[in-house]
N, C-alpha and C positions, 0 to 999 in steps of 0.2 A: 862834792857840790856846795856846801856852804862856804868855801872858800871862792868858787868861783862865783856864787854870787857877792859875796863881798868884796870881792878883787870889783866885779863893776861899779860899784858903789863908792868903792876905794878914795879917798881923801876928800870928797864929800863930808861936808858935821854929820857926825851921825843922826842926828834930827832930821835930815834931807833924806839920808840913806836910809831911815826905816821907813821915812813918809814916802820914799820913790817904790820902796818893796813891798810896800804895801799896796798900791797904786796897782801894781802885777800882777796879771791874770794866775791863776796856781798859785803862786807866793804868796799873797795878799797876806793876812794875818799870819794864818798861819805858817807862816816863814820868818812874818818884818816882827812877830814880836820874841820867838828864839833867839834870833840875830844880837835884837835891842836887847834882851838881858842878857845873853850869855857871851855876846863878843862885843859888843858898844856897853856895857856894863850899867845900862840906864836903868833907873828906879822900877817900877812897876807901875808906876801910875804912869810915868815920861811912855814907858811902852806902850801901853795903851793908847795913847791921847795921841801921840805921833800917830801909829797904825792905824790906830778909827779915820782919823783926819785923811790921808793919804786912800782909804780902803772907799768912803763915801765919797772922796773928789773922781777915782774912778769911777764909781757907779753913775752921781751925776752925768761925766761926761759920757758914759756907756748908753745911758736912756739918751741923752742928746744927741749922739753920732751915730747910734747904734746901727738905727735903720736906713738912714741916707748915705753913711758910709758902705753898708752891709749891699745896698739895693746895687751902689757903683761898682764895688767888689762885684756882686755874684754877674751880672751887664755885661764884664769888661774881663775876670777870668773866670774862668768854668772848673776848673779844678778846687779853687777854694770856692767856689759858688757851691759847689755839691759838699763840701765840708758843711761850709754853713749854713747848708740845709739840712741836711744829716744832722747834726748837729741842734737843731733849733726841733729839728721832729721829735728827735730823743727827750730836748727839754718839755715841751707839748705834749706829747702823749705819757710821759711817764707821770706830769706835775699837774693835768687839767683835773683829775677827778678829785685830787685833795686841794687844791686853789679853787675849785668851784664849791668846795661843802667847807672849807675852813678863812675861805679869802685872804686877809690879812696875816691872821694869826699862819697861816700855808708861807707863805713871803718871810716874815719874820725869821722861822723854825729852819726852814729854806737856808738863808744865808746865816743861821747863828749856829748850825752843826758843821761842825770843824773839819768834814772830811772833803776828799777829791770831788774832783764835776758841783759844788755847792759852791757859796761863800758870795762876793758883793757881785762878783763880774756875773754870776750865773742868775745872779737874784735879779739886777739892773736887764740882766736879756729876758728874763720870763716876762718883769713887769712891762718890754715893750709888749711882750707876744700874748698876754693877755692885756695890754690896754690899760693898765692902770695909771689912771695920769700923774705929774711929776713931781706934781705937789701934796701927792699921798704916799706914792714910791717911796721918794728920798727919806721918808721920814724912819718908814718902818725897815730900810736898810741902813740905817742908822743904828735901829733898836737891835738888829740880826747881829750886826757889826760890832757892837758894845758888847754883847753876850757872846760871843762866838771869841773876842780879844780875850776876857775874862776866863775863857774855858783853859784855851791855849797859855795862859800867862799860869795859871792855878799849874794843870800840867805840866808844863817848863820848870816852873819853879820845884814840885814835888818831883822830877824825875829830876833834877839838877841834885838838889836835895838828897835822895836816892844812891845815888853817883857816889854823891863829898862822903856818904855814912862807908862804903864798900870798902 
């Protein structure tokens, strides 16, 4: 999988490749940082900076374009619309109570925990579902992305060091 992802961005400067990988849903910083550190041999700081920049750019695009694009897709492509509705319903039902109780902290933590189905993409979708204004959502997504990036960096470096000592 790692080789396939790297092949997709091969030929690009490492910074651009990491930026683009961090913009991709599912990959986000969970994939861009390990690739930046282990394949492109970037410094941890550069890996975090390029990953966060790409990640927050994706978040901005999702917030600005998610509803208009998905409304068009839902009306024109029923199968995709059904999947989108299921995804949105899952996000909403799973996170409504936490978001109502914790507000901004819930969004930051949702983005910061580097697990599947979390991250900036899902956080941006959640911010549109819960009608968080762009000016409020972007800084929250940024903080969550930075926290996730630091966690992923430490885990990657720790695992890499552990593998080297074997």
